[in-house]
mmCIF file of the N, C-alpha and C atoms, coordinates in Angstrom:
data_MODEL
# 
_entry.id   MODEL 
# 
loop_
_atom_site.group_PDB 
_atom_site.id 
_atom_site.type_symbol 
_atom_site.label_atom_id 
_atom_site.label_alt_id 
_atom_site.label_comp_id 
_atom_site.label_asym_id 
_atom_site.label_entity_id 
_atom_site.label_seq_id 
_atom_site.pdbx_PDB_ins_code 
_atom_site.Cartn_x 
_atom_site.Cartn_y 
_atom_site.Cartn_z 
_atom_site.occupancy 
_atom_site.B_iso_or_equiv 
_atom_site.pdbx_formal_charge 
_atom_site.auth_seq_id 
_atom_site.auth_comp_id 
_atom_site.auth_asym_id 
_atom_site.auth_atom_id 
_atom_site.pdbx_PDB_model_num 
ATOM 1   N N  . MET A 1 1  ? 97.546  93.442  114.254 1.00 0.00 ? 1  MET A N  1 
ATOM 2   C CA . MET A 1 1  ? 97.855  94.796  113.651 1.00 0.00 ? 1  MET A CA 1 
ATOM 3   C C  . MET A 1 1  ? 99.385  94.890  113.225 1.00 0.00 ? 1  MET A C  1 
ATOM 4   N N  . VAL A 1 2  ? 100.185 94.279  114.117 1.00 0.00 ? 2  VAL A N  1 
ATOM 5   C CA . VAL A 1 2  ? 101.616 94.266  113.830 1.00 0.00 ? 2  VAL A CA 1 
ATOM 6   C C  . VAL A 1 2  ? 102.009 93.570  112.566 1.00 0.00 ? 2  VAL A C  1 
ATOM 7   N N  . LEU A 1 3  ? 101.427 92.408  112.388 1.00 0.00 ? 3  LEU A N  1 
ATOM 8   C CA . LEU A 1 3  ? 101.749 91.620  111.173 1.00 0.00 ? 3  LEU A CA 1 
ATOM 9   C C  . LEU A 1 3  ? 101.153 92.446  109.933 1.00 0.00 ? 3  LEU A C  1 
ATOM 10  N N  . ARG A 1 4  ? 100.031 93.112  110.049 1.00 0.00 ? 4  ARG A N  1 
ATOM 11  C CA . ARG A 1 4  ? 99.582  93.867  108.863 1.00 0.00 ? 4  ARG A CA 1 
ATOM 12  C C  . ARG A 1 4  ? 100.670 94.954  108.553 1.00 0.00 ? 4  ARG A C  1 
ATOM 13  N N  . THR A 1 5  ? 101.227 95.585  109.571 1.00 0.00 ? 5  THR A N  1 
ATOM 14  C CA . THR A 1 5  ? 102.100 96.702  109.288 1.00 0.00 ? 5  THR A CA 1 
ATOM 15  C C  . THR A 1 5  ? 103.394 96.112  108.718 1.00 0.00 ? 5  THR A C  1 
ATOM 16  N N  . VAL A 1 6  ? 103.848 95.020  109.247 1.00 0.00 ? 6  VAL A N  1 
ATOM 17  C CA . VAL A 1 6  ? 105.103 94.475  108.639 1.00 0.00 ? 6  VAL A CA 1 
ATOM 18  C C  . VAL A 1 6  ? 104.936 94.060  107.114 1.00 0.00 ? 6  VAL A C  1 
ATOM 19  N N  . ILE A 1 7  ? 103.704 93.470  106.898 1.00 0.00 ? 7  ILE A N  1 
ATOM 20  C CA . ILE A 1 7  ? 103.423 93.208  105.526 1.00 0.00 ? 7  ILE A CA 1 
ATOM 21  C C  . ILE A 1 7  ? 103.365 94.427  104.669 1.00 0.00 ? 7  ILE A C  1 
ATOM 22  N N  . LEU A 1 8  ? 102.806 95.508  105.078 1.00 0.00 ? 8  LEU A N  1 
ATOM 23  C CA . LEU A 1 8  ? 102.672 96.729  104.347 1.00 0.00 ? 8  LEU A CA 1 
ATOM 24  C C  . LEU A 1 8  ? 104.094 97.308  104.103 1.00 0.00 ? 8  LEU A C  1 
ATOM 25  N N  . VAL A 1 9  ? 104.939 97.404  105.121 1.00 0.00 ? 9  VAL A N  1 
ATOM 26  C CA . VAL A 1 9  ? 106.187 97.876  104.969 1.00 0.00 ? 9  VAL A CA 1 
ATOM 27  C C  . VAL A 1 9  ? 107.053 97.046  104.018 1.00 0.00 ? 9  VAL A C  1 
ATOM 28  N N  . VAL A 1 10 ? 106.977 95.715  104.010 1.00 0.00 ? 10 VAL A N  1 
ATOM 29  C CA . VAL A 1 10 ? 107.663 94.979  102.961 1.00 0.00 ? 10 VAL A CA 1 
ATOM 30  C C  . VAL A 1 10 ? 107.076 95.124  101.675 1.00 0.00 ? 10 VAL A C  1 
ATOM 31  N N  . ALA A 1 11 ? 105.792 95.147  101.462 1.00 0.00 ? 11 ALA A N  1 
ATOM 32  C CA . ALA A 1 11 ? 105.113 95.316  100.154 1.00 0.00 ? 11 ALA A CA 1 
ATOM 33  C C  . ALA A 1 11 ? 105.486 96.592  99.504  1.00 0.00 ? 11 ALA A C  1 
ATOM 34  N N  . VAL A 1 12 ? 105.490 97.696  100.241 1.00 0.00 ? 12 VAL A N  1 
ATOM 35  C CA . VAL A 1 12 ? 105.939 98.955  99.735  1.00 0.00 ? 12 VAL A CA 1 
ATOM 36  C C  . VAL A 1 12 ? 107.461 98.934  99.286  1.00 0.00 ? 12 VAL A C  1 
ATOM 37  N N  . ALA A 1 13 ? 108.343 98.223  100.082 1.00 0.00 ? 13 ALA A N  1 
ATOM 38  C CA . ALA A 1 13 ? 109.688 98.060  99.670  1.00 0.00 ? 13 ALA A CA 1 
ATOM 39  C C  . ALA A 1 13 ? 109.790 97.324  98.338  1.00 0.00 ? 13 ALA A C  1 
ATOM 40  N N  . VAL A 1 14 ? 109.040 96.261  98.147  1.00 0.00 ? 14 VAL A N  1 
ATOM 41  C CA . VAL A 1 14 ? 109.120 95.583  96.940  1.00 0.00 ? 14 VAL A CA 1 
ATOM 42  C C  . VAL A 1 14 ? 108.525 96.400  95.786  1.00 0.00 ? 14 VAL A C  1 
ATOM 43  N N  . LEU A 1 15 ? 107.451 97.104  96.067  1.00 0.00 ? 15 LEU A N  1 
ATOM 44  C CA . LEU A 1 15 ? 106.989 97.975  94.953  1.00 0.00 ? 15 LEU A CA 1 
ATOM 45  C C  . LEU A 1 15 ? 108.023 99.033  94.382  1.00 0.00 ? 15 LEU A C  1 
ATOM 46  N N  . GLN A 1 16 ? 108.692 99.601  95.514  1.00 0.00 ? 16 GLN A N  1 
ATOM 47  C CA . GLN A 1 16 ? 109.709 100.670 95.221  1.00 0.00 ? 16 GLN A CA 1 
ATOM 48  C C  . GLN A 1 16 ? 110.903 100.049 94.479  1.00 0.00 ? 16 GLN A C  1 
ATOM 49  N N  . ARG A 1 17 ? 111.097 98.812  94.711  1.00 0.00 ? 17 ARG A N  1 
ATOM 50  C CA . ARG A 1 17 ? 112.298 98.120  94.027  1.00 0.00 ? 17 ARG A CA 1 
ATOM 51  C C  . ARG A 1 17 ? 112.027 97.791  92.642  1.00 0.00 ? 17 ARG A C  1 
ATOM 52  N N  . LYS A 1 18 ? 110.762 97.172  92.427  1.00 0.00 ? 18 LYS A N  1 
ATOM 53  C CA . LYS A 1 18 ? 110.388 96.595  91.095  1.00 0.00 ? 18 LYS A CA 1 
ATOM 54  C C  . LYS A 1 18 ? 109.746 97.699  90.215  1.00 0.00 ? 18 LYS A C  1 
ATOM 55  N N  . PHE A 1 19 ? 109.041 98.710  90.713  1.00 0.00 ? 19 PHE A N  1 
ATOM 56  C CA . PHE A 1 19 ? 108.353 99.661  89.986  1.00 0.00 ? 19 PHE A CA 1 
ATOM 57  C C  . PHE A 1 19 ? 108.652 101.106 90.518  1.00 0.00 ? 19 PHE A C  1 
ATOM 58  N N  . PRO A 1 20 ? 109.810 101.521 90.433  1.00 0.00 ? 20 PRO A N  1 
ATOM 59  C CA . PRO A 1 20 ? 110.209 102.649 91.303  1.00 0.00 ? 20 PRO A CA 1 
ATOM 60  C C  . PRO A 1 20 ? 109.560 104.005 90.635  1.00 0.00 ? 20 PRO A C  1 
ATOM 61  N N  . ASP A 1 21 ? 109.165 103.967 89.391  1.00 0.00 ? 21 ASP A N  1 
ATOM 62  C CA . ASP A 1 21 ? 108.569 105.107 88.740  1.00 0.00 ? 21 ASP A CA 1 
ATOM 63  C C  . ASP A 1 21 ? 107.053 105.118 88.630  1.00 0.00 ? 21 ASP A C  1 
ATOM 64  N N  . SER A 1 22 ? 106.416 104.154 89.004  1.00 0.00 ? 22 SER A N  1 
ATOM 65  C CA . SER A 1 22 ? 105.140 103.997 89.004  1.00 0.00 ? 22 SER A CA 1 
ATOM 66  C C  . SER A 1 22 ? 104.343 105.078 89.857  1.00 0.00 ? 22 SER A C  1 
ATOM 67  N N  . PRO A 1 23 ? 103.265 105.640 89.584  1.00 0.00 ? 23 PRO A N  1 
ATOM 68  C CA . PRO A 1 23 ? 102.447 106.438 90.402  1.00 0.00 ? 23 PRO A CA 1 
ATOM 69  C C  . PRO A 1 23 ? 101.827 105.769 91.570  1.00 0.00 ? 23 PRO A C  1 
ATOM 70  N N  . TRP A 1 24 ? 101.430 104.551 91.549  1.00 0.00 ? 24 TRP A N  1 
ATOM 71  C CA . TRP A 1 24 ? 101.022 103.898 92.649  1.00 0.00 ? 24 TRP A CA 1 
ATOM 72  C C  . TRP A 1 24 ? 101.956 103.488 93.614  1.00 0.00 ? 24 TRP A C  1 
ATOM 73  N N  . SER A 1 25 ? 103.141 103.284 93.191  1.00 0.00 ? 25 SER A N  1 
ATOM 74  C CA . SER A 1 25 ? 104.255 102.873 94.154  1.00 0.00 ? 25 SER A CA 1 
ATOM 75  C C  . SER A 1 25 ? 104.660 104.135 94.940  1.00 0.00 ? 25 SER A C  1 
ATOM 76  N N  . HIS A 1 26 ? 104.584 105.342 94.328  1.00 0.00 ? 26 HIS A N  1 
ATOM 77  C CA . HIS A 1 26 ? 104.906 106.596 94.956  1.00 0.00 ? 26 HIS A CA 1 
ATOM 78  C C  . HIS A 1 26 ? 103.865 106.852 96.075  1.00 0.00 ? 26 HIS A C  1 
ATOM 79  N N  . GLN A 1 27 ? 102.595 106.538 95.610  1.00 0.00 ? 27 GLN A N  1 
ATOM 80  C CA . GLN A 1 27 ? 101.376 106.921 96.511  1.00 0.00 ? 27 GLN A CA 1 
ATOM 81  C C  . GLN A 1 27 ? 101.480 105.882 97.770  1.00 0.00 ? 27 GLN A C  1 
ATOM 82  N N  . ALA A 1 28 ? 101.961 104.693 97.511  1.00 0.00 ? 28 ALA A N  1 
ATOM 83  C CA . ALA A 1 28 ? 102.099 103.666 98.661  1.00 0.00 ? 28 ALA A CA 1 
ATOM 84  C C  . ALA A 1 28 ? 103.137 104.218 99.577  1.00 0.00 ? 28 ALA A C  1 
ATOM 85  N N  . LEU A 1 29 ? 104.215 104.652 98.915  1.00 0.00 ? 29 LEU A N  1 
ATOM 86  C CA . LEU A 1 29 ? 105.334 105.171 99.816  1.00 0.00 ? 29 LEU A CA 1 
ATOM 87  C C  . LEU A 1 29 ? 104.865 106.374 100.585 1.00 0.00 ? 29 LEU A C  1 
ATOM 88  N N  . ASP A 1 30 ? 104.184 107.269 100.057 1.00 0.00 ? 30 ASP A N  1 
ATOM 89  C CA . ASP A 1 30 ? 103.644 108.504 100.742 1.00 0.00 ? 30 ASP A CA 1 
ATOM 90  C C  . ASP A 1 30 ? 102.741 108.071 101.917 1.00 0.00 ? 30 ASP A C  1 
ATOM 91  N N  . VAL A 1 31 ? 101.867 106.992 101.708 1.00 0.00 ? 31 VAL A N  1 
ATOM 92  C CA . VAL A 1 31 ? 100.988 106.589 102.736 1.00 0.00 ? 31 VAL A CA 1 
ATOM 93  C C  . VAL A 1 31 ? 101.868 105.878 103.930 1.00 0.00 ? 31 VAL A C  1 
ATOM 94  N N  . LEU A 1 32 ? 102.739 105.154 103.549 1.00 0.00 ? 32 LEU A N  1 
ATOM 95  C CA . LEU A 1 32 ? 103.597 104.515 104.487 1.00 0.00 ? 32 LEU A CA 1 
ATOM 96  C C  . LEU A 1 32 ? 104.374 105.729 105.352 1.00 0.00 ? 32 LEU A C  1 
ATOM 97  N N  . LYS A 1 33 ? 104.928 106.630 104.693 1.00 0.00 ? 33 LYS A N  1 
ATOM 98  C CA . LYS A 1 33 ? 105.741 107.554 105.345 1.00 0.00 ? 33 LYS A CA 1 
ATOM 99  C C  . LYS A 1 33 ? 104.865 108.496 106.198 1.00 0.00 ? 33 LYS A C  1 
ATOM 100 N N  . SER A 1 34 ? 103.612 108.705 105.777 1.00 0.00 ? 34 SER A N  1 
ATOM 101 C CA . SER A 1 34 ? 102.685 109.577 106.580 1.00 0.00 ? 34 SER A CA 1 
ATOM 102 C C  . SER A 1 34 ? 102.371 108.767 107.888 1.00 0.00 ? 34 SER A C  1 
ATOM 103 N N  . ALA A 1 35 ? 102.596 107.412 107.951 1.00 0.00 ? 35 ALA A N  1 
ATOM 104 C CA . ALA A 1 35 ? 102.181 106.772 109.146 1.00 0.00 ? 35 ALA A CA 1 
ATOM 105 C C  . ALA A 1 35 ? 103.533 106.606 109.982 1.00 0.00 ? 35 ALA A C  1 
ATOM 106 N N  . GLY A 1 36 ? 104.574 107.323 109.598 1.00 0.00 ? 36 GLY A N  1 
ATOM 107 C CA . GLY A 1 36 ? 105.742 107.286 110.347 1.00 0.00 ? 36 GLY A CA 1 
ATOM 108 C C  . GLY A 1 36 ? 106.697 106.043 110.099 1.00 0.00 ? 36 GLY A C  1 
ATOM 109 N N  . LEU A 1 37 ? 106.412 105.397 109.017 1.00 0.00 ? 37 LEU A N  1 
ATOM 110 C CA . LEU A 1 37 ? 107.198 104.181 108.658 1.00 0.00 ? 37 LEU A CA 1 
ATOM 111 C C  . LEU A 1 37 ? 107.970 104.336 107.446 1.00 0.00 ? 37 LEU A C  1 
ATOM 112 N N  . GLU A 1 38 ? 108.970 103.418 107.275 1.00 0.00 ? 38 GLU A N  1 
ATOM 113 C CA . GLU A 1 38 ? 109.826 103.442 106.039 1.00 0.00 ? 38 GLU A CA 1 
ATOM 114 C C  . GLU A 1 38 ? 109.812 102.015 105.530 1.00 0.00 ? 38 GLU A C  1 
ATOM 115 N N  . PRO A 1 39 ? 110.003 101.873 104.167 1.00 0.00 ? 39 PRO A N  1 
ATOM 116 C CA . PRO A 1 39 ? 110.000 100.671 103.503 1.00 0.00 ? 39 PRO A CA 1 
ATOM 117 C C  . PRO A 1 39 ? 111.254 99.899  104.004 1.00 0.00 ? 39 PRO A C  1 
ATOM 118 N N  . ALA A 1 40 ? 111.018 98.551  104.168 1.00 0.00 ? 40 ALA A N  1 
ATOM 119 C CA . ALA A 1 40 ? 112.207 97.704  104.643 1.00 0.00 ? 40 ALA A CA 1 
ATOM 120 C C  . ALA A 1 40 ? 111.879 96.262  104.017 1.00 0.00 ? 40 ALA A C  1 
ATOM 121 N N  . GLU A 1 41 ? 112.683 95.926  103.029 1.00 0.00 ? 41 GLU A N  1 
ATOM 122 C CA . GLU A 1 41 ? 112.448 94.630  102.433 1.00 0.00 ? 41 GLU A CA 1 
ATOM 123 C C  . GLU A 1 41 ? 113.178 93.557  103.168 1.00 0.00 ? 41 GLU A C  1 
ATOM 124 N N  . ASP A 1 42 ? 112.411 92.510  103.429 1.00 0.00 ? 42 ASP A N  1 
ATOM 125 C CA . ASP A 1 42 ? 113.001 91.311  104.115 1.00 0.00 ? 42 ASP A CA 1 
ATOM 126 C C  . ASP A 1 42 ? 113.092 90.261  103.026 1.00 0.00 ? 42 ASP A C  1 
ATOM 127 N N  . GLN A 1 43 ? 114.295 90.058  102.748 1.00 0.00 ? 43 GLN A N  1 
ATOM 128 C CA . GLN A 1 43 ? 114.576 89.059  101.555 1.00 0.00 ? 43 GLN A CA 1 
ATOM 129 C C  . GLN A 1 43 ? 114.010 87.648  101.676 1.00 0.00 ? 43 GLN A C  1 
ATOM 130 N N  . LYS A 1 44 ? 113.698 87.344  103.005 1.00 0.00 ? 44 LYS A N  1 
ATOM 131 C CA . LYS A 1 44 ? 113.248 85.996  103.336 1.00 0.00 ? 44 LYS A CA 1 
ATOM 132 C C  . LYS A 1 44 ? 111.731 85.929  103.229 1.00 0.00 ? 44 LYS A C  1 
ATOM 133 N N  . SER A 1 45 ? 111.052 87.108  103.164 1.00 0.00 ? 45 SER A N  1 
ATOM 134 C CA . SER A 1 45 ? 109.640 87.011  103.194 1.00 0.00 ? 45 SER A CA 1 
ATOM 135 C C  . SER A 1 45 ? 108.898 86.473  101.883 1.00 0.00 ? 45 SER A C  1 
ATOM 136 N N  . TRP A 1 46 ? 107.814 85.987  102.023 1.00 0.00 ? 46 TRP A N  1 
ATOM 137 C CA . TRP A 1 46 ? 107.084 85.331  100.892 1.00 0.00 ? 46 TRP A CA 1 
ATOM 138 C C  . TRP A 1 46 ? 106.982 86.429  99.697  1.00 0.00 ? 46 TRP A C  1 
ATOM 139 N N  . ILE A 1 47 ? 106.563 87.690  100.087 1.00 0.00 ? 47 ILE A N  1 
ATOM 140 C CA . ILE A 1 47 ? 106.333 88.599  99.091  1.00 0.00 ? 47 ILE A CA 1 
ATOM 141 C C  . ILE A 1 47 ? 107.502 89.029  98.388  1.00 0.00 ? 47 ILE A C  1 
ATOM 142 N N  . SER A 1 48 ? 108.631 89.074  99.082  1.00 0.00 ? 48 SER A N  1 
ATOM 143 C CA . SER A 1 48 ? 109.928 89.408  98.379  1.00 0.00 ? 48 SER A CA 1 
ATOM 144 C C  . SER A 1 48 ? 110.421 88.179  97.538  1.00 0.00 ? 48 SER A C  1 
ATOM 145 N N  . GLN A 1 49 ? 110.145 86.912  98.091  1.00 0.00 ? 49 GLN A N  1 
ATOM 146 C CA . GLN A 1 49 ? 110.499 85.818  97.307  1.00 0.00 ? 49 GLN A CA 1 
ATOM 147 C C  . GLN A 1 49 ? 109.674 85.813  95.928  1.00 0.00 ? 49 GLN A C  1 
ATOM 148 N N  . ALA A 1 50 ? 108.548 86.238  96.060  1.00 0.00 ? 50 ALA A N  1 
ATOM 149 C CA . ALA A 1 50 ? 107.569 86.211  94.778  1.00 0.00 ? 50 ALA A CA 1 
ATOM 150 C C  . ALA A 1 50 ? 107.976 87.093  93.742  1.00 0.00 ? 50 ALA A C  1 
ATOM 151 N N  . PHE A 1 51 ? 108.751 88.065  94.150  1.00 0.00 ? 51 PHE A N  1 
ATOM 152 C CA . PHE A 1 51 ? 109.196 89.172  93.118  1.00 0.00 ? 51 PHE A CA 1 
ATOM 153 C C  . PHE A 1 51 ? 110.578 89.116  92.786  1.00 0.00 ? 51 PHE A C  1 
ATOM 154 N N  . HIS A 1 52 ? 111.344 88.066  93.233  1.00 0.00 ? 52 HIS A N  1 
ATOM 155 C CA . HIS A 1 52 ? 112.703 87.862  92.889  1.00 0.00 ? 52 HIS A CA 1 
ATOM 156 C C  . HIS A 1 52 ? 112.911 86.897  91.968  1.00 0.00 ? 52 HIS A C  1 
# 
């Protein structure tokens, strides 16, 4: 479960960075924040590397 949470946090951070005005990016951020989490991009993660 922890790995899933980390991936979600990073994925939302990447969405917010690359697509800040998209409705689904805002929705993902709302879901993350409702769980008490904040986006945090790990520049070394595979998903961050894929979008850079």
